[in-house]
GUVO-256103 format. One record per residue: residue in three letters; chain; x, y, z negated of N, C-alpha, C in turn. Coordinates in Angstrom, 1 decimal. Each point is the difference from the previous one (the first is absolute). Last residue first. Example, Ala and Ser with C-alpha at 12.3 -4.5 7.8 and 13.67 -1.06 7.14 Angstrom:
2
   residuo   cadena      nc1      nc2      nc3     cac1     cac2     cac3      cc1      cc2      cc3
       Ser        A     12.8     -2.2     -7.1      0.9      1.1      0.0     -0.8      1.1     -0.8
       Ala        A      0.3     -5.7      0.1     -0.9      1.2      0.0      0.9      1.2      0.0
***
This chain:
145
   residuo   cadena      nc1      nc2      nc3     cac1     cac2     cac3      cc1      cc2      cc3
       Ala        A      1.9     34.4      9.6     -0.5      0.7     -1.2     -0.8      1.2      0.4
       Pro        A      0.6     -4.7      2.9      0.6      1.3     -0.2     -0.7      0.7     -1.2
       Thr        A      0.6     -5.3      0.4     -1.0      1.0      0.2      0.6      1.4     -0.2
       Asn        A      2.5     -4.7      1.6     -0.2      0.9     -1.2     -1.0      1.1      0.4
       Ala        A     -0.1     -4.9      2.3      0.6      1.3      0.1     -0.2      0.8     -1.2
       Ile        A     -0.4     -5.2      2.6     -0.1      0.7     -1.2      0.8      1.3      0.2
       Lys        A     -2.6     -4.3      2.9      1.0      1.1      0.1     -0.2      0.8     -1.3
       Ile        A     -0.8     -5.5      1.5     -0.6      1.3     -0.5      1.1      1.1      0.1
       Gly        A      0.8     -4.8      1.1     -0.4      0.9      1.0     -0.7      1.3     -0.4
       Gln        A     -0.1     -4.5     -3.0      1.0      0.4      0.9     -0.5      0.9      1.1
       Thr        A     -2.9      0.3     -4.2      0.6     -1.1      0.6      1.2      0.5      0.9
       Ile        A     -4.2      1.7     -3.3      1.4      0.3      0.0      0.7     -1.3      0.5
       Ala        A     -5.0      2.1      0.9      0.7     -1.2     -0.5      1.5      0.3      0.1
       Ile        A     -4.0      3.7     -0.4      1.1     -0.5      0.9      0.6     -1.2     -0.7
       Thr        A     -4.8      3.4     -0.1      0.9     -1.0     -0.6      1.0     -0.5      1.0
       Gly        A     -3.3      4.8     -1.0      0.4     -1.1      0.8      0.9     -1.0     -0.7
       Gly        A     -1.7      4.3     -1.7     -0.8     -1.2     -0.3      0.3     -1.1      0.9
       Ala        A      2.1      4.5     -0.6     -1.2      0.1      0.8     -0.9     -1.3     -0.1
       Thr        A      4.3      0.3     -2.1     -0.8      1.0     -0.6     -1.3      0.2      0.8
       Thr        A      2.2     -4.8      0.3      0.4      1.3      0.3     -0.9      1.0     -0.7
       Thr        A      1.7     -5.2     -1.1     -1.2      0.8      0.2      0.4      1.5      0.2
       Ala        A      2.6     -5.2      0.5      0.0      1.4     -0.4     -1.4      0.7      0.3
       Thr        A      2.0     -5.2     -1.2     -0.9      0.8      0.9      0.0      1.4     -0.5
       Leu        A      3.2     -5.0     -0.6     -0.4      1.4     -0.4     -0.9      0.6      1.1
       Gly        A      0.2     -5.4     -1.1      1.0      1.0      0.3     -0.5      1.4     -0.5
       Asp        A     -2.1     -4.4     -0.6      0.3      0.0      1.4      1.0      1.1      0.4
       Ser        A     -1.7     -0.7     -4.5      0.8     -1.1      0.4      0.4      0.0      1.4
       Thr        A     -0.9      4.7     -1.9     -0.8     -1.2     -0.1      1.0     -1.2      0.3
       Val        A     -0.3      5.7     -1.0      0.9     -1.1      0.0     -0.9     -1.3     -0.2
       Lys        A     -0.6      5.4      1.7     -0.7     -1.1     -0.6      1.0     -1.2      0.2
       Ile        A      0.5      5.7     -0.2      0.4     -1.3      0.6     -0.7     -1.1     -0.8
       Ser        A     -0.7      5.7      1.2      0.1     -1.1     -1.0      0.4     -1.2      0.8
       Ala        A      0.0      4.2      2.1     -0.5      0.5     -1.3      0.1     -1.1     -1.0
       Val        A      2.5      1.5      4.9     -0.4     -1.1     -0.9     -0.4      0.6     -1.3
       Val        A     -0.3      2.2      5.0      0.8      0.1     -1.2     -0.6     -1.0     -1.0
       Gly        A     -0.5     -0.9      5.4     -0.4      0.9     -1.1      0.9      0.0     -1.1
       Thr        A     -1.9     -2.8      4.9      1.1      0.7     -0.6     -0.5      0.9     -1.1
       Thr        A     -1.4     -4.2      3.9     -0.3      0.7     -1.3      1.2      0.6     -0.5
       Lys        A      0.1     -2.3      4.1     -1.4      0.5      0.0     -0.3      0.8     -1.2
       Glu        A      4.1     -2.6      1.5      0.0      1.5      0.1     -1.4      0.6      0.1
       Asp        A      1.8     -4.6     -1.0     -0.6      0.2      1.3     -0.2      1.4      0.3
       Ala        A      2.0     -1.2     -4.1      0.8     -0.6      1.1     -0.6      0.1      1.4
       Ser        A     -1.1      3.8     -3.7     -0.1     -1.5      0.1      0.8     -0.5      1.1
       Thr        A      1.2      4.3     -2.9     -0.7     -0.3      1.2      0.0     -1.5      0.2
       Leu        A      0.9      3.9     -4.3      0.1     -1.3      0.6     -0.8     -0.1      1.3
       Thr        A      2.3      3.8     -3.8     -0.9     -0.2      1.2      0.3     -1.4      0.6
       Lys        A      0.6      1.4     -5.4      0.6      0.0      1.3     -1.0     -0.2      1.1
       Gly        A     -1.0      0.0     -4.7      0.4      1.3      0.4      0.7      0.1      1.4
       Ile        A      0.1     -4.6     -2.5     -0.9      1.0     -0.4      0.5      1.4      0.4
       Tyr        A      2.5     -4.2      0.3     -0.8      0.4      1.2     -0.9      1.2     -0.3
       Ser        A      2.7     -2.3     -3.3      0.9      0.8      0.9     -0.8      0.5      1.2
       Ser        A     -1.8     -3.0     -3.4      0.0      1.4     -0.4      0.8      0.9      1.0
       Ala        A     -0.2     -4.8      0.7     -1.3      0.7      0.2      0.0      1.5     -0.4
       Asn        A      3.7     -3.2     -0.6     -0.1      0.6      1.3     -1.3      0.8      0.2
       Ser        A      0.7     -2.4     -4.0      0.9      1.1      0.0      0.0      0.7      1.4
       Leu        A     -2.7     -3.8     -0.6     -0.5      1.1     -0.9      1.0      1.2      0.1
       Ser        A      1.2     -4.0      2.2     -1.1      0.7      0.7     -0.5      1.1     -0.8
       Asn        A      3.3     -2.6     -2.0      0.5      0.7      1.1     -1.1      0.8      0.8
       Val        A     -1.3     -3.0     -3.4      0.6      1.2     -0.6      0.6      0.9      1.1
       Ser        A     -1.6     -4.2      1.4     -1.1      0.9     -0.5      0.5      1.3     -0.6
       Leu        A      3.1     -3.4      1.3     -0.6      0.7      1.2     -1.1      0.9     -0.4
       Leu        A      2.0     -2.6     -3.4      0.9      1.0      0.5     -0.5      0.8      1.2
       Ser        A     -2.5     -3.7     -1.7      0.0      1.1     -0.9      0.9      1.2      0.4
       Glu        A      0.1     -4.0      2.5     -1.3      0.7      0.2     -0.1      1.2     -0.9
       Leu        A      3.7     -2.9     -0.7      0.2      0.8      1.3     -1.3      0.8      0.3
       Asn        A     -0.1     -3.0     -3.6      0.9      1.2     -0.4      0.1      0.9      1.3
       Ser        A     -2.2     -4.1      0.6     -0.8      0.9     -0.8      0.7      1.2     -0.4
       Asn        A      2.4     -3.4      2.3     -1.0      0.7      0.8     -0.9      1.0     -0.7
       Met        A      3.1     -2.7     -2.5      0.7      1.1      0.8     -1.0      0.7      1.0
       Lys        A     -1.6     -3.7     -2.5      0.3      1.2     -0.9      0.6      1.1      0.8
       Val        A     -0.6     -4.0      2.2     -1.3      0.6     -0.3      0.2      1.2     -0.8
       Ser        A      3.8     -2.6      0.8     -0.5      0.7      1.2     -1.3      0.7     -0.2
       Gln        A      1.6     -2.8     -3.4      0.8      1.2      0.1     -0.4      0.9      1.2
       Glu        A     -1.9     -4.3     -0.4     -0.5      0.8     -1.0      0.7      1.4      0.0
       Val        A      1.6     -3.4      2.8     -1.2      0.5      0.5     -0.6      1.0     -1.0
       Gln        A      3.9     -2.2     -1.3      0.2      1.0      1.1     -1.2      0.6      0.5
       Ser        A     -0.4     -3.5     -3.1      0.5      1.2     -0.6      0.3      1.1      1.0
       Phe        A     -1.1     -4.3      1.5     -1.2      0.6     -0.5      0.4      1.3     -0.7
       Thr        A      3.5     -2.6      1.6     -0.8      0.5      1.1     -1.2      0.7     -0.5
       Ala        A      2.6     -2.3     -3.2      0.7      1.2      0.5     -0.8      0.7      1.2
       Leu        A     -1.6     -4.1     -1.8     -0.2      1.1     -1.0      0.7      1.3      0.5
       Gln        A      0.5     -3.9      2.6     -1.4      0.4      0.0     -0.2      1.2     -0.9
       Ala        A      4.2     -2.1     -0.1     -0.1      0.8      1.3     -1.5      0.5      0.1
       Val        A      1.1     -2.8     -3.6      0.6      1.3     -0.2     -0.2      0.9      1.3
       Gln        A     -1.5     -4.5      0.1     -0.8      0.8     -0.9      0.6      1.4     -0.2
       Gln        A      2.4     -3.0      2.6     -1.2      0.4      0.7     -0.9      0.8     -0.9
       Thr        A      3.9     -1.9     -1.8      0.3      1.2      0.9     -1.2      0.4      0.8
       Ala        A     -0.3     -3.8     -2.8      0.0      1.2     -0.8      0.4      1.2      0.9
       Asp        A     -2.5     -4.5      1.7      1.3      0.5     -0.1      0.0      1.4     -0.7
       Met        A     -3.8     -3.9     -0.8      0.4      1.1      0.9      1.4      0.5     -0.3
       Pro        A     -1.2     -5.2     -1.0     -0.3      1.4     -0.5      0.4      1.1      1.0
       Asp        A     -1.1     -5.3     -0.2      0.6      0.8      1.1     -0.3      1.5     -0.4
       Thr        A     -1.2     -3.5     -2.9      1.0     -0.8      0.7      0.6      0.9      1.1
       Pro        A     -3.6      1.6     -2.7      1.2     -0.1     -0.8      1.2     -0.8      0.7
       Asp        A     -4.0      3.2      2.1      0.3     -1.4     -0.1      1.3     -0.2     -0.8
       Gln        A     -3.1      4.3     -0.9      0.9     -0.6      1.0      0.2     -1.4     -0.2
       Asn        A     -2.6      3.4     -2.7     -0.6     -1.0      0.8      0.8     -0.7      1.1
       Lys        A      1.4      3.7     -2.9     -0.6     -1.0     -0.9     -0.5     -1.2      0.7
       Met        A      1.8      3.7      2.4      1.1     -0.7     -0.7     -0.6     -1.1     -0.9
       Gln        A     -3.0      2.8      2.3      0.7     -0.8      1.0      1.1     -0.8     -0.7
       Ala        A     -2.3      3.2     -2.5     -0.9     -1.2      0.3      0.7     -1.0      1.0
       Ile        A      2.2      4.0     -0.9      0.0     -0.8     -1.2     -0.9     -1.2      0.2
       Leu        A      0.0      3.2      3.4      1.4     -0.6     -0.1      0.0     -1.0     -1.2
       Leu        A     -3.8      2.6      0.5      0.0     -1.0      1.1      1.4     -0.7     -0.1
       Gln        A     -0.6      3.6     -2.8     -0.8     -1.0     -0.5      0.0     -1.2      1.0
       Leu        A      2.3      3.9      1.2      0.7     -0.7     -1.1     -0.9     -1.2     -0.5
       Phe        A     -1.9      2.9      3.2      1.1     -0.8      0.6      0.7     -0.8     -1.1
       Asn        A     -3.3      3.0     -1.4     -0.6     -1.1      0.7      1.1     -0.9      0.6
       Asp        A      1.4      4.0     -1.9     -0.4     -0.9     -1.0     -0.6     -1.3      0.6
       Tyr        A      1.0      3.5      2.9      1.2     -0.6     -0.5     -0.3     -1.0     -1.1
       Asp        A     -3.5      2.5      1.8      0.4     -1.0      0.9      1.3     -0.7     -0.4
       Leu        A     -1.6      3.5     -2.6     -0.9     -1.1     -0.1      0.4     -1.1      1.0
       Ser        A      2.4      3.9      0.1      0.4     -0.7     -1.2     -1.0     -1.2     -0.2
       Ala        A     -0.8      3.0      3.6      1.2     -0.7      0.2      0.4     -0.9     -1.2
       Lys        A     -3.6      2.9     -0.4     -0.4     -1.0      0.9      1.3     -0.9      0.3
       Lys        A      0.6      3.8     -2.5     -0.7     -0.9     -0.8     -0.4     -1.2      0.9
       Ala        A      2.1      3.6      2.0      1.0     -0.7     -0.9     -0.8     -1.1     -0.8
       Asp        A     -2.6      2.9      2.6      0.8     -0.9      0.9      1.0     -0.8     -0.8
       Thr        A     -2.4      3.3     -2.4     -0.9     -1.1      0.4      0.7     -1.0      0.9
       Lys        A      2.3      3.9     -1.3     -0.1     -1.0     -1.1     -0.9     -1.1      0.4
       Ala        A      0.5      3.4      3.1      1.2     -0.8     -0.1      0.0     -1.0     -1.1
       Ala        A     -3.6      3.0      0.6      0.0     -1.0      1.0      1.3     -0.8      0.0
       Ser        A     -0.3      3.6     -3.0     -1.0     -1.1     -0.4     -0.1     -1.1      1.1
       Glu        A      2.7      3.8      0.8      0.6     -0.8     -1.0     -0.9     -1.1     -0.4
       Thr        A     -1.7      3.1      3.0      1.0     -0.8      0.7      0.7     -0.9     -1.1
       Lys        A     -3.1      3.1     -1.6     -0.7     -1.1      0.8      1.0     -0.9      0.7
       Ala        A      1.7      3.7     -2.3     -0.6     -1.0     -1.0     -0.7     -1.1      0.8
       Ala        A      1.6      3.7      2.5      1.1     -0.8     -0.5     -0.4     -1.1     -1.0
       Ser        A     -3.2      3.1      1.6      0.4     -0.9      1.0      1.2     -0.9     -0.4
       Thr        A     -1.5      3.3     -3.0     -1.0     -1.0      0.2      0.4     -1.0      1.0
       Thr        A      2.7      3.7     -0.6      0.1     -0.9     -1.1     -1.0     -1.1      0.1
       Ala        A     -0.3      3.5      3.1      1.2     -0.8      0.3      0.2     -1.1     -1.1
       Ala        A     -3.4      3.1     -0.7     -0.4     -1.0      1.1      1.2     -0.8      0.4
       Ala        A      0.6      3.4     -3.1     -0.8     -1.0     -0.6     -0.3     -1.1      1.0
       Gly        A      2.2      3.9      1.5      0.9     -0.9     -0.8     -0.7     -1.1     -0.6
       Ala        A     -2.5      3.1      2.5      0.9     -0.8      0.8      0.9     -0.9     -0.8
       Ala        A     -3.4      3.4     -1.4     -0.2     -1.4     -0.3      0.9     -0.9      0.9
       Ala        A     -0.5      4.8      0.2      0.8     -0.3     -1.2      0.0     -1.5     -0.3
       Ser        A     -0.6      2.7      4.8     -0.7     -0.8     -1.0      1.0     -0.3     -1.1
       Thr        A      0.7      2.3      4.3     -0.4      0.9     -1.0     -0.5     -0.8     -1.2
       Gly        A      1.6     -2.2      3.9      1.0      1.0     -0.3     -0.4      0.9     -1.1
       Asn        A     -1.8     -5.1      0.5     -0.2      1.3      0.5      1.1      1.0     -0.4
       Val        A     -1.2     -5.6      0.7      1.0      0.9     -0.6     -0.3      1.4      0.6
       Val        A     -2.9     -4.9     -0.7      0.2      1.2      0.7      1.0      0.9     -0.7
       Met        A     -1.6     -5.6      0.5      0.4      1.1     -0.9      0.3      1.2      0.9
***
């Protein structure tokens, strides 16, 4: 996705990215619920087929269920954290437009015309056409008026 300082499509692009992130979160949740359903089916099968003379301890069953629930919640929390990081990247992207950036290796410098947001991070495109990966070590300066 590209965020331009002069583009009216920036808001629409941000909405599209948020929708994609939400869709990915729903897919992850669906996978977790399928796994949870499978776990419950296995637990029921285990209970049905246990040795009646030596049944499984109820506390073990509850402990297994609680452990699996914790894993499911961790998966959901990771997907929510990824969504939050994506939104944070989008809000940071617009703050670079119009500023002068210098790459960490100081080989590329220029005024930022647009920002591309990918899963690998942010990449700035300068008005001269150069690209700068926004990573640790970049220099940011306000462009004089």
